[in-house]
PAZAPA-4460 file (N, C-alpha, C; in steps of 0.05 Angstrom, whole numbers, plus 32768, in hexadecimal, padded with zeros to 4 digits):
% residues 288
    n_x    n_y    n_z   ca_x   ca_y   ca_z    c_x    c_y    c_z   seq   type   mol
   8386   7B9B   88CB   83A0   7B99   88D9   83B5   7B8C   88C7     1      X     A
   83AC   7B77   88B8   83BE   7B6A   88A6   83C8   7B7D   8890     2      X     A
   83B6   7B8E   8887   83BE   7BA1   8872   83D2   7BB5   887D     3      X     A
   83CE   7BBD   8896   83E2   7BCF   88A3   83FD   7BC2   88A4     4      X     A
   83FD   7BA8   88AC   8417   7B9A   88AE   8424   7B97   8892     5      X     A
   8413   7B93   887E   841E   7B91   8862   842A   7BAB   8859     6      X     A
   841C   7BC2   885F   8427   7BDC   8858   8441   7BE1   8867     7      X     A
   8442   7BDA   8881   845A   7BDE   8891   8471   7BCD   8886     8      X     A
   846B   7BB4   887E   8480   7BA3   8873   848B   7BAE   8859     9      X     A
   8478   7BB9   8848   8481   7BC5   882F   8492   7BDD   8834    10      X     A
   848B   7BED   8847   849A   7C05   884E   84B6   7BFD   8857    11      X     A
   84B8   7BEA   8868   84D2   7BE1   8872   84E3   7BD6   885C    12      X     A
   84D7   7BC7   8849   84E6   7BBC   8833   84F1   7BD2   8821    13      X     A
   84E0   7BE6   881C   84E9   7BFC   880B   84FF   7C0D   8818    14      X     A
   84FC   7C10   8832   850F   7C22   8840   8529   7C15   8845    15      X     A
   852A   7BFB   884A   8543   7BEE   8853   8551   7BDF   883D    16      X     A
   8542   7BD5   8829   854F   7BC4   8815   8556   7BD5   87FC    17      X     A
   8567   7BE9   87FF   856D   7BFA   87E9   8589   7BF6   87DE    18      X     A
   859D   7BF9   87EF   85B9   7BF9   87E5   85CB   7BEB   87F9    19      X     A
   85E5   7BE7   87F0   85F9   7BDE   8804   85FC   7BF5   8818    20      X     A
   8604   7BEE   8830   8604   7C01   8846   861F   7C05   8852    21      X     A
   8620   7C18   8864   8638   7C1D   8874   862F   7C24   8890    22      X     A
   8640   7C30   88A0   8638   7C37   88BC   8644   7C52   88C4    23      X     A
   8636   7C5E   88D7   863E   7C78   88E3   8642   7C73   8900    24      X     A
   865A   7C7A   890A   8660   7C77   8926   866D   7C90   8931    25      X     A
   866F   7C92   894B   867C   7CAA   8956   8679   7CAA   8975    26      X     A
   8684   7CBF   8981   8684   7CC3   899D   867A   7CDF   89A3    27      X     A
   8668   7CE2   89B7   865D   7CFB   89BF   866C   7D04   89D8    28      X     A
   8678   7D1C   89D8   8687   7D27   89EE   867E   7D44   89F4    29      X     A
   8685   7D4D   8A0C   8681   7D69   8A12   869A   7D79   8A0B    30      X     A
   869A   7D93   8A11   86B0   7DA4   8A09   86CA   7D9D   8A18    31      X     A
   86C8   7D8F   8A2F   86E0   7D87   8A3E   86EB   7D6D   8A34    32      X     A
   86DD   7D5F   8A23   86E6   7D45   8A19   86DA   7D2D   8A27    33      X     A
   86CA   7D32   8A3B   86BC   7D1C   8A49   86A5   7D12   8A39    34      X     A
   86A1   7CF7   8A39   868C   7CEB   8A29   8671   7CF1   8A36    35      X     A
   865C   7CF0   8A25   8641   7CF6   8A2E   8630   7CDE   8A29    36      X     A
   862A   7CCE   8A3D   8618   7CB7   8A3A   85FB   7CC0   8A3A    37      X     A
   85EA   7CB0   8A2C   85CD   7CB6   8A2C   85C4   7CCC   8A19    38      X     A
   85D6   7CD6   8A08   85CF   7CEB   89F5   85C0   7CDE   89DD    39      X     A
   85AC   7CED   89D3   859D   7CE3   89BC   85AA   7CEC   89A2    40      X     A
   85B2   7CD9   8992   85C0   7CDF   8979   85AE   7CD8   8962    41      X     A
   85AA   7CEA   894F   8599   7CE5   8937   85A9   7CEA   891E    42      X     A
   85A9   7CD6   890C   85B5   7CD8   88F1   859F   7CDA   88DD    43      X     A
   859F   7CEF   88CC   858A   7CF4   88B9   8596   7CF5   889D    44      X     A
   858B   7CE6   888B   8593   7CE7   886F   8588   7D01   8863    45      X     A
   859A   7D12   885A   8592   7D2D   8851   8582   7D2C   8837    46      X     A
   8585   7D16   8828   8576   7D14   880E   855A   7D08   8812    47      X     A
   8557   7CF5   8824   853D   7CE8   8827   852E   7CEF   8840    48      X     A
   853C   7CFA   8854   852F   7D01   886D   852C   7CEB   8880    49      X     A
   8536   7CD3   8879   8534   7CBC   888B   8547   7CBF   88A2    50      X     A
   853E   7CBB   88BB   854E   7CBF   88D3   8552   7CA5   88E2    51      X     A
   8569   7CA4   88F0   856F   7C8E   8902   8577   7C9A   891D    52      X     A
   856D   7C8E   8933   8572   7C9A   894D   857D   7C85   8960    53      X     A
   8591   7C8D   8970   859D   7C7C   8984   85A3   7C8C   899D    54      X     A
   85A9   7C7E   89B2   85B2   7C8B   89CB   85CF   7C82   89D1    55      X     A
   85E0   7C94   89D8   85FC   7C8E   89DD   85FF   7C7B   89F5    56      X     A
   8613   7C6A   89F3   8619   7C57   8A09   8626   7C65   8A21    57      X     A
   862D   7C56   8A35   863A   7C62   8A4C   8655   7C6D   8A45    58      X     A
   8661   7C65   8A2E   867A   7C70   8A25   8677   7C86   8A11    59      X     A
   865E   7C8F   8A0D   8658   7CA5   89FB   8659   7C9D   89DE    60      X     A
   8658   7C83   89D8   865A   7C79   89BC   863E   7C75   89B0    61      X     A
   863D   7C78   8996   8625   7C71   8987   862D   7C64   896D    62      X     A
   861B   7C55   8960   8622   7C47   8947   8608   7C42   8938    63      X     A
   8607   7C4B   891F   85F1   7C45   890D   85FC   7C31   88F8    64      X     A
   85F4   7C18   88FB   85FD   7C03   88E8   85EA   7C00   88D1    65      X     A
   85F4   7BF7   88BA   85E4   7BF1   88A2   85D4   7C09   889A    66      X     A
   85E2   7C1F   8895   85D5   7C38   888C   85DB   7C3C   886E    67      X     A
   85C7   7C42   885D   85CC   7C47   8841   85DE   7C5F   883D    68      X     A
   85EE   7C5F   8828   8600   7C75   8822   85F1   7C8F   881C    69      X     A
   85FE   7CA6   881F   85F3   7CC0   881A   85FE   7CD5   882C    70      X     A
   85F3   7CED   882B   85FB   7D03   883D   85E9   7D03   8855    71      X     A
   85F6   7D04   886D   85E7   7D02   8886   85ED   7D1A   8898    72      X     A
   85D9   7D23   88A7   85DD   7D35   88BD   85DA   7D26   88D6    73      X     A
   85EC   7D2A   88E9   85ED   7D1B   8902   85EA   7D2F   8919    74      X     A
   85D6   7D2C   892A   85D1   7D3F   8940   85D0   7D30   895A    75      X     A
   85D7   7D3E   8970   85D7   7D32   898B   85C8   7D45   899D    76      X     A
   85B7   7D3A   89AE   85A7   7D4A   89C2   85AA   7D3D   89DD    77      X     A
   85AC   7D4F   89F1   85AE   7D46   8A0D   85A6   7D5D   8A1F    78      X     A
   8596   7D56   8A33   858D   7D6B   8A46   85A5   7D79   8A53    79      X     A
   85A5   7D93   8A53   85BB   7DA3   8A5E   85D1   7DAA   8A4A    80      X     A
   85CD   7DA1   8A31   85E1   7DA7   8A1C   85D3   7DB2   8A04    81      X     A
   85E2   7DC3   89F5   85D7   7DCD   89DC   85D7   7DB6   89C8    82      X     A
   85C3   7DB7   89B6   85C1   7DA3   89A1   85D8   7DA7   898D    83      X     A
   85E7   7D93   8987   85FC   7D95   8973   85F5   7D85   895A    84      X     A
   85F8   7D92   8943   85F0   7D85   892A   8607   7D89   8915    85      X     A
   860F   7D72   890A   8623   7D73   88F5   8616   7D6A   88DB    86      X     A
   8619   7D7A   88C6   860D   7D75   88AC   8622   7D6F   8897    87      X     A
   8619   7D64   8881   862A   7D60   886A   863E   7D48   886D    88      X     A
   8637   7D35   887E   8648   7D1D   8881   8642   7D09   886B    89      X     A
   8655   7D03   885B   8651   7CF2   8844   8658   7CD5   884B    90      X     A
   8645   7CC3   8849   8649   7CA7   884E   8649   7C97   8834    91      X     A
   865E   7C88   882F   8660   7C79   8816   8660   7C5B   881D    92      X     A
   865B   7C4B   8808   8657   7C2E   880C   8670   7C21   8817    93      X     A
   866C   7C10   882B   8681   7C00   8837   8697   7C0F   8845    94      X     A
   8693   7C29   884B   86A8   7C39   8858   869C   7C46   8871    95      X     A
   86A2   7C3C   8889   8697   7C47   88A1   869E   7C65   88A4    96      X     A
   868B   7C74   88B0   868F   7C91   88B4   868E   7C97   88D2    97      X     A
   86A2   7CA5   88DB   86A3   7CAD   88F7   869C   7CCB   88FA    98      X     A
   8687   7CD0   890A   867E   7CEC   890F   867E   7CF0   892D    99      X     A
   8693   7CFC   8938   8694   7D03   8954   8686   7D1E   8959   100      X     A
   8678   7D20   896F   8668   7D37   8975   8670   7D43   8990   101      X     A
   8673   7D5D   8990   867A   7D6C   89A9   8662   7D7D   89B0   102      X     A
   8659   7D7B   89C9   8642   7D8A   89D3   864A   7D9E   89E8   103      X     A
   863E   7DB6   89E6   8644   7DCB   89F9   862D   7DCE   8A0D   104      X     A
   8632   7DD8   8A24   861E   7DDB   8A39   860B   7DF2   8A30   105      X     A
   85F1   7DEE   8A33   85DD   7E02   8A2C   85C2   7DF6   8A2A   106      X     A
   85B0   7E05   8A1E   8594   7DFC   8A1A   8593   7DEA   8A01   107      X     A
   8581   7DD6   8A03   857E   7DC3   89ED   8573   7DD1   89D4   108      X     A
   8564   7DE7   89D8   8559   7DF5   89C1   856E   7E03   89B1   109      X     A
   8585   7E08   89BD   859B   7E14   89AE   85A9   7DFF   899D   110      X     A
   85AE   7E05   8984   85BA   7DF1   8971   85D5   7DFB   8967   111      X     A
   85E9   7DEB   8969   8604   7DF1   895E   8606   7DE0   8945   112      X     A
   860A   7DEE   892E   860C   7DE0   8914   8628   7DE0   890B   113      X     A
   8631   7DC9   8901   864C   7DC5   88F7   864A   7DB9   88DB   114      X     A
   8656   7DC5   88C7   8656   7DBA   88AC   866F   7DAA   88A7   115      X     A
   866B   7D91   889F   8682   7D7F   8899   8690   7D8A   8880   116      X     A
   86AB   7D8A   8881   86BA   7D93   886A   86D2   7D81   8866   117      X     A
   86D8   7D7B   884C   86EF   7D6B   8845   86E9   7D4D   884B   118      X     A
   86FB   7D3D   8842   86F9   7D20   8846   8703   7D18   8861   119      X     A
   86F4   7D07   886F   86FC   7CFE   8889   870E   7CE5   8887   120      X     A
   8721   7CE3   8899   8732   7CCC   889A   8723   7CB4   88A5   121      X     A
   8724   7C9E   8896   8717   7C85   889E   8729   7C76   88B1   122      X     A
   8721   7C74   88CB   8732   7C68   88DF   8726   7C4E   88EA   123      X     A
   8710   7C45   88DE   8702   7C2D   88E8   8711   7C13   88E2   124      X     A
   871F   7C12   88CC   872E   7BFA   88C4   8745   7C02   88B3   125      X     A
   8755   7BED   88AB   876D   7BF2   889B   876B   7BEA   887E   126      X     A
   8752   7BE9   8874   874F   7BE1   8858   875A   7BF5   8845   127      X     A
   8763   7BEC   882E   876E   7BFD   8819   875C   7BFA   8801   128      X     A
   8751   7C10   87F8   873F   7C0F   87E1   8734   7C2A   87DB   129      X     A
   8720   7C2B   87CB   8715   7C44   87C2   86F7   7C41   87BB   130      X     A
   86E8   7C56   87BE   86CC   7C56   87B6   86CA   7C64   879B   131      X     A
   86BF   7C57   8787   86BA   7C62   876D   869F   7C70   876E   132      X     A
   869E   7C8A   876C   8686   7C9A   8771   8674   7C9A   8759   133      X     A
   865C   7CA4   875D   8648   7CA6   8748   8652   7CBA   8733   134      X     A
   8660   7CCF   873B   866A   7CE2   8727   867E   7CD6   8714   135      X     A
   8690   7CC5   871F   86A4   7CB7   870F   8696   7CA4   86FB   136      X     A
   8682   7C96   8705   8673   7C83   86F3   8665   7C92   86DD   137      X     A
   865B   7CAA   86E2   864C   7CB9   86CE   865E   7CC7   86BA   138      X     A
   8675   7CD2   86C4   8686   7CE4   86B4   869D   7CD6   86A5   139      X     A
   86A8   7CC0   86B0   86BF   7CB4   86A4   86B6   7CA1   868E   140      X     A
   86C6   7C9E   8679   86BF   7C8B   8663   86C0   7C6E   866D   141      X     A
   86AC   7C5F   8666   86A9   7C43   866F   86AA   7C30   8657   142      X     A
   86B8   7C1B   865A   86BA   7C06   8645   86A0   7BF5   8646   143      X     A
   868F   7BF8   8631   8676   7BE9   8631   8662   7BF3   8646   144      X     A
   8664   7C0B   864F   8652   7C16   8664   8653   7C05   867D   145      X     A
   866A   7BF9   8683   866C   7BE9   869B   867A   7BF9   86B0   146      X     A
   866C   7C00   86C6   8679   7C11   86DB   8691   7C03   86E7   147      X     A
   8691   7BE9   86E8   86A8   7BDA   86F5   86C1   7BDC   86E5   148      X     A
   86C0   7BE6   86CC   86D9   7BE9   86BD   86EC   7BFD   86C9   149      X     A
   86E1   7C0F   86DB   86F2   7C23   86E8   8704   7C15   86FD   150      X     A
   86FF   7BFC   8702   8711   7BED   8715   872E   7BEF   870C   151      X     A
   8733   7BF0   86F2   874F   7BF0   86E8   875E   7C0A   86EF   152      X     A
   8750   7C1E   86F9   875D   7C37   8701   8767   7C37   871E   153      X     A
   8760   7C22   872D   8768   7C21   8749   8786   7C1A   874B   154      X     A
   8794   7C25   8760   87B0   7C1E   8765   87B4   7C01   8769   155      X     A
   87C9   7BF5   875D   87CF   7BD9   8761   87C0   7BC7   874D   156      X     A
   87B0   7BD2   873B   87A0   7BC2   8729   87AD   7BC4   870D   157      X     A
   87B2   7BAD   8701   87BD   7BAD   86E5   87AA   7B9A   86D5   158      X     A
   87AA   7B9F   86BA   8799   7B8F   86A9   87AA   7B87   8691   159      X     A
   87AA   7B6D   868C   87B8   7B62   8675   87A7   7B67   865C   160      X     A
   87B4   7B66   8645   87A5   7B6C   862C   878F   7B57   8627   161      X     A
   8794   7B3E   8631   877F   7B2A   862E   8784   7B14   8642   162      X     A
   876E   7B0B   864F   8770   7AF6   8662   8769   7ADB   8655   163      X     A
   8768   7AC7   8665   8760   7AAD   865B   8742   7AAD   8655   164      X     A
   8738   7A97   864C   871B   7A95   8645   870A   7A9D   865C   165      X     A
   86FB   7AB3   865A   86E9   7ABC   866E   86F6   7ACD   8684   166      X     A
   8710   7ACE   8684   871E   7ADE   8699   871F   7AFB   8692   167      X     A
   8722   7B0C   86A6   8722   7B29   86A2   873E   7B33   869B   168      X     A
   8753   7B24   86A3   876E   7B2E   86A0   8775   7B44   86B3   169      X     A
   8765   7B48   86C8   876A   7B5D   86DC   8776   7B51   86F5   170      X     A
   878C   7B5C   86FE   879A   7B52   8715   879D   7B69   872A   171      X     A
   8797   7B62   8743   8799   7B75   8759   87B0   7B6D   876B   172      X     A
   87C4   7B7E   876C   87DC   7B79   877D   87E7   7B5D   8778   173      X     A
   87E7   7B55   875F   87F3   7B3B   8757   87E1   7B23   875B   174      X     A
   87C8   7B26   8763   87B7   7B0F   8766   87AD   7B05   874B   175      X     A
   87A1   7AED   874B   8796   7AE2   8733   877E   7AF2   8729   176      X     A
   877A   7AF1   870F   8764   7B01   8704   8749   7AF4   8709   177      X     A
   8747   7ADF   8718   872E   7AD4   8720   8729   7AD8   873E   178      X     A
   873B   7AE4   874C   873A   7AE7   8769   872B   7B00   8770   179      X     A
   8711   7B02   8769   8700   7B19   876F   86E8   7B11   877E   180      X     A
   86DC   7B23   878D   86C3   7B1F   879A   86B1   7B38   8795   181      X     A
   869B   7B34   8787   868A   7B4A   8780   866F   7B46   878F   182      X     A
   8666   7B5A   879D   864B   7B5A   87A9   863B   7B72   87A0   183      X     A
   8622   7B6E   879C   8610   7B84   8794   85FA   7B87   87AA   184      X     A
   85FA   7B9D   87B7   85E9   7BA2   87CE   85EC   7B8C   87E2   185      X     A
   8604   7B83   87E6   860A   7B6F   87FA   8606   7B52   87F2   186      X     A
   85FD   7B4E   87D9   85F7   7B33   87CF   860C   7B2A   87BC   187      X     A
   8616   7B12   87BF   862B   7B08   87AD   8623   7B08   8790   188      X     A
   8634   7B11   877F   862E   7B13   8762   8645   7B0A   8751   189      X     A
   8651   7AF3   8759   8668   7AE8   874B   865F   7AD2   8737   190      X     A
   866C   7AD1   8720   8668   7ABB   870E   8670   7AA1   871C   191      X     A
   8661   7A8C   8719   8667   7A73   8727   8680   7A65   871C   192      X     A
   8685   7A68   8702   869B   7A5A   86F5   86B5   7A6B   86F4   193      X     A
   86B3   7A83   86E9   86CA   7A94   86E6   86C4   7AAF   86F2   194      X     A
   86CB   7AB4   870B   86C6   7ACF   8717   86D4   7AE5   8707   195      X     A
   86C5   7AF8   86FE   86CF   7B0E   86EE   86C2   7B28   86F7   196      X     A
   86D2   7B3A   8701   86C6   7B53   870C   86B8   7B64   86F7   197      X     A
   86C1   7B62   86DE   86B5   7B72   86C9   869D   7B65   86BC   198      X     A
   8699   7B4C   86C1   8683   7B3D   86B5   8676   7B2C   86CA   199      X     A
   866B   7B39   86DE   865F   7B2A   86F5   8644   7B20   86EE   200      X     A
   8637   7B15   8701   861D   7B07   86FD   8608   7B1A   86F3   201      X     A
   8608   7B33   86FD   85F4   7B47   86F5   8602   7B5C   86E4   202      X     A
   85F7   7B62   86CD   8603   7B76   86BB   85FD   7B92   86C4   203      X     A
   8611   7B9F   86CF   860D   7BBA   86DA   8611   7BCF   86C5   204      X     A
   8603   7BE6   86C9   8605   7BFD   86B7   8607   7C16   86C9   205      X     A
   860F   7C2D   86BD   860F   7C46   86CD   85F4   7C4E   86D7   206      X     A
   85DF   7C42   86CB   85C4   7C4A   86D3   85BB   7C3D   86ED   207      X     A
   85C7   7C27   86F5   85BE   7C19   870D   85D3   7C17   8723   208      X     A
   85EA   7C24   871F   85FF   7C23   8734   8602   7C3F   8740   209      X     A
   8600   7C41   875A   8604   7C5A   8768   8622   7C5F   876D   210      X     A
   862F   7C4B   8777   864C   7C4C   877D   8655   7C30   8784   211      X     A
   866F   7C2C   8785   8679   7C12   878F   8695   7C16   879B   212      X     A
   869B   7C05   87AF   86B4   7C06   87BD   86C6   7BEF   87B3   213      X     A
   86DF   7BF5   87AE   86F2   7BE1   87A6   8707   7BDF   87BC   214      X     A
   8709   7BC8   87C9   871D   7BC3   87DE   8733   7BB2   87D2   215      X     A
   874B   7BBD   87D0   8761   7BAE   87C3   8774   7BA1   87D7   216      X     A
   8773   7BA9   87F0   8785   7B9D   8804   8779   7BA0   8820   217      X     A
   8780   7B8D   8832   8778   7B8E   884E   8759   7B8F   8851   218      X     A
   874A   7B7E   8844   872D   7B7F   8847   8725   7B77   8863   219      X     A
   870E   7B81   886B   8703   7B7A   8885   86F6   7B5E   8884   220      X     A
   86EE   7B54   889B   86E4   7B38   889C   86CA   7B35   888B   221      X     A
   86BA   7B4A   888B   86A0   7B47   887D   86A3   7B48   885E   222      X     A
   86B9   7B53   8854   86BC   7B54   8837   86D4   7B43   882D   223      X     A
   86E6   7B3C   883E   86FD   7B2C   8835   86F5   7B10   882E   224      X     A
   86FB   7B08   8816   86F5   7AED   880D   870A   7AE3   87F9   225      X     A
   8712   7AF4   87E7   8726   7AED   87D2   873F   7AFD   87D5   226      X     A
   8754   7AF5   87C9   876E   7B03   87CB   876F   7B1C   87B9   227      X     A
   875C   7B1E   87A6   875B   7B35   8795   8749   7B4B   87A0   228      X     A
   873D   7B5A   878E   872C   7B70   8797   8711   7B66   87A1   229      X     A
   8707   7B74   87B5   86EB   7B70   87BE   86DB   7B88   87B6   230      X     A
   86C7   7B84   87A6   86B7   7B99   879A   869B   7B99   87A6   231      X     A
   8693   7BAF   87B3   8679   7BB1   87BF   8669   7BC6   87B0   232      X     A
   8655   7BBE   87A1   8646   7BD0   8790   862C   7BD8   879E   233      X     A
   8626   7BF1   879D   860C   7BFC   87A7   85FC   7C06   8790   234      X     A
   85E4   7BFC   878D   85D3   7C05   8777   85C6   7C20   877F   235      X     A
   85BA   7C2C   876B   85B0   7C47   876F   8599   7C47   8784   236      X     A
   8598   7C5D   8793   8583   7C61   87A7   8569   7C65   879A   237      X     A
   8554   7C57   87A4   8539   7C5D   879B   852E   7C72   87AE   238      X     A
   8536   7C8B   87A9   852F   7CA1   87BC   8510   7CA5   87BE   239      X     A
   8503   7CA2   87A7   84E6   7CA6   87A7   84D9   7C90   87B9   240      X     A
   84E2   7C77   87B5   84D7   7C61   87C5   84DD   7C65   87E3   241      X     A
   84F5   7C70   87E9   84FC   7C75   8805   84EA   7C8A   8811   242      X     A
   84E4   7C9F   8801   84D3   7CB4   880C   84B7   7CA9   8810   243      X     A
   84AC   7C99   87FD   8492   7C8E   8800   8490   7C7C   8818   244      X     A
   84A5   7C6B   881C   84A4   7C59   8832   84A6   7C68   884D   245      X     A
   84B5   7C7E   884D   84B7   7C8E   8865   849C   7C9A   886C   246      X     A
   848E   7CA4   8858   8473   7CAF   885D   8460   7C9A   8866   247      X     A
   8462   7C82   885B   8450   7C6C   8864   8454   7C66   8881   248      X     A
   846E   7C64   8889   8474   7C5E   88A5   846A   7C74   88B7   249      X     A
   846D   7C8D   88AE   8465   7CA3   88BF   8446   7CA3   88C2   250      X     A
   8438   7C9E   88AC   841A   7C9E   88AD   8411   7C87   88BE   251      X     A
   841E   7C70   88BC   8416   7C59   88CD   841A   7C5F   88EA   252      X     A
   8430   7C6C   88F0   8436   7C72   890C   8423   7C86   8918   253      X     A
   841A   7C9A   8908   840A   7CAF   8912   83EC   7CA8   8910   254      X     A
   83E3   7C99   88FC   83C7   7C94   88F8   83C0   7C76   88F6   255      X     A
   83D0   7C66   8903   83CC   7C49   8903   83B0   7C41   890B   256      X     A
   83A6   7C49   8923   838B   7C40   892C   8375   7C49   8919   257      X     A
   8377   7C62   890F   8362   7C6B   88FC   8362   7C5B   88E3   258      X     A
   837A   7C55   88D8   837C   7C46   88BF   8371   7C29   88C4   259      X     A
   8377   7C1E   88DB   836D   7C03   88E0   834F   7C03   88E1   260      X     A
   8343   7C18   88ED   8326   7C1A   88EF   831A   7C1C   88D3   261      X     A
   8326   7C2C   88C2   831C   7C2F   88A6   831E   7C15   8897   262      X     A
   8334   7C06   889A   8337   7BED   888C   8322   7BD9   8895   263      X     A
   831C   7BD8   88AF   8308   7BC6   88BA   82EC   7BCD   88AF   264      X     A
   82E6   7BE6   88AD   82CC   7BEE   88A2   82C9   7BE7   8885   265      X     A
   82DF   7BEA   8875   82DF   7BE3   8859   82DB   7BC4   8856   266      X     A
   82E9   7BB5   8868   82E7   7B98   8866   82CA   7B8F   886D   267      X     A
   82BD   7B9B   8881   82A2   7B94   8888   828E   7B9B   8871   268      X     A
   8293   7BB3   8865   8282   7BBB   884F   8284   7BA8   8838   269      X     A
   829C   7BA0   8831   82A0   7B8D   881B   8293   7B72   8821   270      X     A
   8295   7B69   883A   8289   7B50   8842   826B   7B51   8840   271      X     A
   825F   7B67   8849   8242   7B6A   8848   8238   7B6A   882B   272      X     A
   8246   7B77   8819   823F   7B77   87FD   8240   7B5B   87F1   273      X     A
   8255   7B4C   87F9   8258   7B31   87EF   8241   7B1F   87F8   274      X     A
   8238   7B23   8811   8222   7B12   881B   8207   7B18   880E   275      X     A
   8203   7B31   8804   81EA   7B39   87F7   81E9   7B2E   87DB   276      X     A
   81FE   7B26   87CE   81FE   7B1C   87B3   81F0   7B01   87B1   277      X     A
   81E0   7AFC   879C   81D3   7AE1   8799   81E8   7ACC   8792   278      X     A
   81E3   7AB4   879B   81F5   7A9D   8795   81EA   7A8E   877D   279      X     A
   81F9   7A8B   8768   81F0   7A7D   8750   81FD   7A62   874F   280      X     A
   81EB   7A4E   8746   81F6   7A34   8741   8205   7A34   8727   281      X     A
   8215   7A1F   8722   8226   7A1E   870A   8214   7A1C   86F1   282      X     A
   81FC   7A11   86F3   81EB   7A0E   86DB   81D8   7A26   86D8   283      X     A
   81DA   7A39   86E9   81C8   7A51   86E8   81D8   7A68   86DC   284      X     A
   81C9   7A79   86CE   81D5   7A91   86C2   81C2   7AA8   86C8   285      X     A
   81CC   7ABE   86D2   81BB   7AD5   86D7   81B0   7AE0   86BD   286      X     A
   8196   7AE8   86BE   8189   7AF3   86A6   818A   7B12   86A7   287      X     A
   819C   7B1D   8698   819F   7B3B   8698   818F   7B47   8682   288      X     A
***
């Protein structure tokens, strides 16, 4: 049983401790615009197959918090309504995504598919910033292979030819060049003496950065700390580890009792073998 718990803990660690996250929210309504409470909403990562399930509230609302970035399909099911599924919803780090779902009356076995197209307007907050994508990190020239050097391309950002000792010389909307807050997968990564967005605590490269969000104005409470830019870095997804952990969780859920019985039999067999072995004193040596 302890081994099962260890495997389950490992699976959870691999599945959840991957990258900085965001959230998916929305409202489920029928064709008349009335909300549908009690509908089952499922968000599935199209790359890894990992799914999250919730039930809508009395106001027809649902929310998936702390979800890793990627492309998601969101589906809603309810007795008496056709299943509605929206695919191709792109979730990026630190930017909430709203996916509203409309359900039509019919059989649940009938599926209405909607493909997301174009960029959606972010209406969750009033932050001003931009997400530097993996494509930009890979394709644009980088000074010293530092992905954060693309910070200078953001609106309102200027860079002096040289800053003071240890300073970056980068100013965001007139703020000091030390007024930055950098987090990597939600963990603070600022130099303790001279905060510098281009030379933070961990040396980042294009190989270990998936994307990062730069907030230059009106940061939310969870990211607002300094008057300059708030930079939220998401490291690359360990997709193979996520798939392995997902299979481990599935096997444990389907075959838990059988696996526990096998582990117990192996433990008893090992214990019996250990009891059959002769006990030697320290001054004795077996004669082979």
